[in-house]
N, C-alpha and C positions, 0 to 999 in steps of 0.2 A: 184349602181347608186348614184352619188353624186349630191346633189341639186344644186350645183354651175354649174354642167355640164348639168343639165336638163333644158329644157325650159318650162316644164309643171308647171303651177301654181295650187296649191292645195287649194281648197275652201271648208271648212267644213260648212255645214248648220245644225244647231243644235237648240234645244229648251228645256227648262226646263220641259215643260208639253206637252203631246201628244194632238192631235186634234186642233193644231193651224194653220195647213196648210203647215207644213214644207216640206213634201214630194212633194206636189203639187208645191210649190215654187221652190224646188230643180230642178224638171223637167223643169219648165218653165224658170227659170233663165238659165239653160243649153241651152235650145232652143234659148233664146234671145241672148246669147253669140254666138251661131252657126250662127244665122241670121246676126250677125255683122261680119261674115267672119272668126270667130275663129274655130279651130278644137276642139271639146269638147267631153269628156267622162263623163259619169254619173255613179258613183258607188253607188249601193244600200247598204250602210254600216250599215243598221239596222240589225246587225248580229242575225240571228235566226228568225226575224219577218219582212223580206223584203217584200215590196209591191209596188215598182215602176212598176213592170211588171203587177200588178193587175190594176193599174190606166190605163195602156195602153192596157189591154186585151190580153196580150202576155203570153204564157205558155213556159218558157224556157225548152229546152231539158236537158241542163246542167247548173249548177250555181257554185258559189264559193265553195260550199261544195264538189263538185266533184273534183275541183282543189286541195283543201286541202287534200282530200283522195287519190290523185294521179291517178284519173280515166281519167283525160283529162288535156290538156293544157289550160291556161287562155284564150288564143285567141279563143278557141273553144266555149266559153260561150258568146261571144259578140253578142248583139242584135242591130238591126237598129232601132233607135227611131225617133221621129219627128224632122224635120229640119236637119237630118243627124247626130244627136247625137248618139254616140256609148254608149250602156248601158252594164255595167257589173252587171248581176243580182246577188243579194244576195240570201241567203238561208232562207226559211220560215218553221218554225215548227220543227227545228232540234236542239236538245239541245246541241249536241257536238259543233256545230258552235256558238251557243249563248254563250257558256262558254269558247271560245277561250281566251288565255292569251294575254298579251301585246305583246310579241315577235311574236306570230302567226299573230295577227292583223297587226303589223308593216310589217312583211314579205309579207303578202297579198297585202298591199297597195304598197309596194315597187315593187312587181311583176307587179301590174297594171301600175305603173309609168314607168316600163321598156318596156312596149309594144311598138312596132314600127309600123308606125311612131309615135313619141311622140305627144301627144295632146298639144294644147296651154293651155287648162284648164281641170282639173279634178275636177268636182263638186261631193262632197261626201254627200249623204243624211244619216246623222247619226241617231241613235235612239234618243228617248227623254230621258231626265233625266241626271243623273251624274254617270252612270255606267262606268266601265273600258273601254268598247268599245268606248263610246262617248268621254271620256276624252283623250284616246289614239289617236283617229282620229283627234280630235281638236288640240292636241299638235303637231301632225305631219304636220299640214296644214299651209299654208302661210297666210290665212285669216280665221277667225272664224266669221260666220254669225249666229246671234241668232234671231230666229223668235218669236215674241210676239203678243198677241192679247189684246184687251181692256177688260181684265178679271183679277180680283185679283189673282186667282190661277196661271194664266200664268205669271204675273209679279213677283209673289213671287218665282215661280220655276225658272224663267229666272235669277233672282238675285242669287238664290242658285247655279245655274250652273256657272255664272260669278264669284261668290265668290270662288268656289272650284278651277276653272281654274286659278284664279289670286293668291290666297293665297297658294295653294298647288303646282302649276306648273309654276308660274311666268308669265303666259300669261297676257299681258297688253293692247291688242288692240282687241276690239269687235265691229263688224258691226251689228247694230240693224235694223231689218225690222219689222215695225208695220203692221200687216196684217188684212184685213177685217174690215176696219173702214168706217163709213158712211160719214165722211167729213175729209179733210186733216188737219184742225185745231185740230180736236180731236186726230188724229194720232200723231201730234207734242206734244200735251199735254201728251199723254201716254208715249212717249219717254222721255219727260222732267221729268215725275214722277219717272221713273226708273233711269234716270240720276242723279237726286237729291239723291236718296237712295245710289247709287253706290259712289257718291262723299262724302256723309256724313259718311258712314261706312267703305269705302275702300279707299277713296281719289283717285278714279279711274274715269277718264272721259271716256264716251262711245261715239261712233260715229254713227250717223244716216245714214244708207245706203239708206233708203227710206220708203215711206208709200204706201201701196197697198189698194185701196178702195174696199169696198164690191162690188162684181161683180156677177150679176145674171147669166151671161153666164158660170160661173165656173161649175155649175151642168150640164149644157148642154155639156160642153167639156168632163166632166167625163163620161157622158152617151155615148158620141161618142168614148170614149177610145182614146182621143187625148189630146194634150196640148192646153192650152188656146190660146197661140200665133199663132198656126197654124190653129186652128178652128175659132177663132174670133180675128184676128190680129189688128183690129181697135178699139176694145172696151177699156174702160177706164182702166180695169185691165191689159190688155196687154201693153198698153202705159206705165203704171207705172212700170211694170216688165222690160220693155225695158230700162227705166231709171235706174233701179237697176243694170242691166248688165253694163251700162256705168260707174256707180259709182264703181262697183267691178273691172272693168278694171283699174281704176285710183288708187286703193288702193296700197300704197307703201309697198313693201316687201323687205326683207333683201337679196339682190342679192349676198352678200358676204358669205352666209352660205354654206360652202363646205362640210358639214358633211354628212355621210350616214344617211338615215332616222332613222335607229335604234339608231344611236349615238345622234341624235337630242334630244331624250327623256332624256338621261343622262346629256346633256349639259344645259338643262333648269334649271334655279335656282329654288330651292324649298324654299318657304317661311314658316316661322312658322305660324301655324294657330292660329288666335286670336279669 
């Protein structure tokens, strides 16, 4: 599959630190895009520790590990999620999947992208941190979204992820989501703090995708095993996530990139780490 021939836009949602709401936002951004009339797939790309299905109270009969082992076709793993989102369940608690190499991860993503009919968006919930799976999925994507919270550890780890992706793999565009803030001004301040560090030490401007307020209904949506947008569509958190979807639709991507996904890794310039 050549990216110039595909219509699917790949969006990787990552975070330097776990526990910042990355998976919850991946699910809800996917639902928001679907509510805007887009066909959307959500891939649980936290290889070995997948939990999108846990959020939704779904027990997959088969997942990506079965596809990799040759026990089923990828299409047989698809689950129906909220808002019509198609979910590709990842594997949980299986070391062989958690230790997949770059080529295997790329081939898996390429197989998802080749499913018919092609989706408008493939949202990828990556793992946290800077491991090979995370960096590979981010490098293959058209947009890299980094989720942060107003916590020193979250900001430090997000900067670490951005630094690795920029210095080692040449990625230059990052969409930042500031999650779970008690007022919008504080969210902007958090973004500006990370932006200043990235500019000072990397000379790299960041892009603010949006700010998501603290939302009491999040825990209620989780208890219902539902997305926030389908359970509480009019709450402040849902409205903010709907704006995120609009902003992601507007992110410019390289329409002229005609390489196979596996070739896109080698085509990215590697910079010397300083």
